[in-house]
C-alpha positions as CSV (number, residue, x, y, z in Angstrom):
1,X,26.8,-127.9,15.3
2,X,24.0,-128.7,17.7
3,X,20.4,-129.1,16.5
4,X,17.3,-128.7,18.6
5,X,15.1,-131.9,18.7
6,X,11.6,-131.9,20.0
7,X,10.6,-134.9,22.0
8,X,6.8,-135.4,22.6
9,X,5.2,-137.8,24.9
10,X,2.1,-139.5,23.4
11,X,-0.3,-142.1,24.9
12,X,0.1,-145.4,23.4
13,X,-3.2,-145.7,21.8
14,X,-4.8,-145.4,18.4
15,X,-5.0,-141.8,17.0
16,X,-2.6,-140.1,19.2
17,X,0.3,-140.0,16.7
18,X,-2.0,-139.0,13.8
19,X,-3.6,-136.3,15.9
20,X,-0.2,-134.6,16.6
21,X,0.8,-135.0,12.9
22,X,-2.4,-133.5,11.7
23,X,-2.1,-130.6,14.2
24,X,1.4,-129.8,13.1
25,X,0.4,-130.0,9.5
26,X,-2.5,-127.7,9.9
27,X,-0.1,-125.2,11.3
28,X,2.3,-125.6,8.3
29,X,5.0,-127.3,10.3
30,X,7.1,-129.7,8.3
31,X,8.6,-132.7,9.9
32,X,12.0,-133.6,8.5
33,X,12.6,-136.8,10.3
34,X,11.3,-138.5,13.3
35,X,11.6,-141.5,15.5
36,X,9.0,-143.2,17.7
37,X,9.8,-145.5,20.5
38,X,7.5,-147.4,22.8
39,X,7.7,-147.1,26.7
40,X,4.8,-149.3,27.8
41,X,1.7,-147.0,28.1
42,X,3.4,-144.0,26.4
43,X,5.5,-143.5,23.4
44,X,8.3,-140.9,22.9
45,X,8.3,-139.1,19.6
46,X,11.6,-137.5,18.8
47,X,11.5,-135.1,15.7
48,X,13.5,-132.6,13.8
49,X,11.9,-129.7,12.1
50,X,13.0,-126.4,10.8
51,X,10.3,-124.8,12.7
52,X,11.2,-125.9,16.1
53,X,9.7,-123.0,18.2
54,X,6.5,-123.0,16.2
55,X,6.2,-126.9,16.6
56,X,6.8,-126.8,20.3
57,X,4.3,-124.1,20.9
58,X,1.6,-125.7,18.7
59,X,2.1,-129.1,20.4
60,X,2.0,-127.6,24.0
61,X,-1.0,-125.5,23.1
62,X,-2.6,-128.9,21.9
63,X,-2.0,-130.4,25.2
64,X,1.1,-132.5,24.5
65,X,4.1,-132.7,26.9
66,X,7.1,-131.6,24.9
67,X,10.8,-131.1,25.8
68,X,13.8,-130.0,23.8
69,X,17.2,-131.8,23.4
70,X,20.4,-130.9,21.7
71,X,21.5,-133.6,19.1
72,X,24.1,-133.8,16.4
73,X,23.4,-134.9,12.8
74,X,26.4,-136.5,11.0
75,X,27.1,-137.7,7.5
76,X,27.9,-141.4,7.9
77,X,29.3,-143.2,4.8
78,X,26.7,-145.9,3.5
79,X,29.2,-148.8,3.4
80,X,30.3,-151.6,5.8
81,X,32.1,-150.1,8.8
82,X,30.9,-146.4,8.1
83,X,29.1,-146.3,11.5
84,X,31.7,-148.4,13.2
85,X,34.4,-145.9,12.4
86,X,32.4,-143.1,13.8
87,X,31.7,-145.1,17.0
88,X,35.2,-146.1,17.5
89,X,36.3,-142.4,17.2
90,X,33.7,-141.5,19.9
91,X,34.8,-144.3,22.1
92,X,38.5,-143.1,22.1
93,X,37.2,-139.6,22.9
94,X,35.4,-141.1,25.9
95,X,31.9,-140.1,24.6
96,X,28.8,-142.3,25.2
97,X,26.1,-142.5,22.6
98,X,22.7,-142.2,24.6
99,X,20.6,-142.9,21.4
100,X,20.6,-142.4,17.6
101,X,18.4,-142.7,14.5
102,X,19.1,-142.3,10.8
103,X,17.6,-141.4,7.5
104,X,19.0,-141.3,3.9
105,X,17.8,-139.2,1.1
106,X,18.1,-141.9,-1.5
107,X,19.4,-145.4,-1.8
108,X,23.2,-145.6,-2.1
109,X,23.7,-142.0,-0.5
110,X,25.4,-141.5,2.8
111,X,23.2,-141.8,5.7
112,X,22.4,-138.8,8.0
113,X,22.5,-140.1,11.5
114,X,21.2,-138.1,14.5
115,X,23.0,-138.7,17.8
116,X,22.3,-137.8,21.4
117,X,25.6,-137.9,23.4
118,X,26.4,-137.7,27.1
119,X,28.8,-134.8,26.3
120,X,27.8,-133.1,23.1
121,X,30.6,-130.6,23.1
122,X,33.2,-133.3,23.5
123,X,31.7,-135.3,20.8
124,X,31.6,-132.4,18.5
125,X,35.4,-131.6,19.0
126,X,36.3,-135.2,18.4
127,X,34.2,-135.5,15.2
128,X,35.3,-132.1,13.9
129,X,39.0,-132.9,14.7
130,X,38.6,-136.1,12.6
131,X,37.0,-134.2,9.7
132,X,33.6,-135.9,10.0
133,X,30.9,-133.9,8.4
134,X,28.5,-132.4,10.9
135,X,25.4,-130.8,9.7
136,X,24.2,-127.4,10.5
137,X,20.4,-126.8,10.7
138,X,20.5,-124.7,7.6
139,X,22.1,-127.6,5.7
140,X,20.0,-130.3,7.2
141,X,16.8,-128.6,6.3
142,X,17.5,-127.0,3.0
143,X,15.1,-128.0,0.3
């Protein structure tokens, strides 16, 4: 299942990240996971939240440039070769990974990896055909 991710462009200077996080927190928006990358003078914050529409509106109203992207969250075994097996499957299906990031709930548990693919529908079909657990938003964001 596809999950909507927010991407927020931030000036690469002190206080910009904390200002956005404070703004979202003050509005009651919980951030489930995020990844920040540096692109010179700007950073790109990618985040998942159960409150996508609210978070997007709040960030735009606060003056941030925000886009949405469809990503897929997978359960990847926390063992040597766990990720490699998923990547080989995607390679065989002719799917390219544009970027990915991961989080784990606790040490020793399977990782949750968030992927952006060049062809999300093709990737989902290959993953589901191989029985790889794909998270739905309701499962990813449950308490």
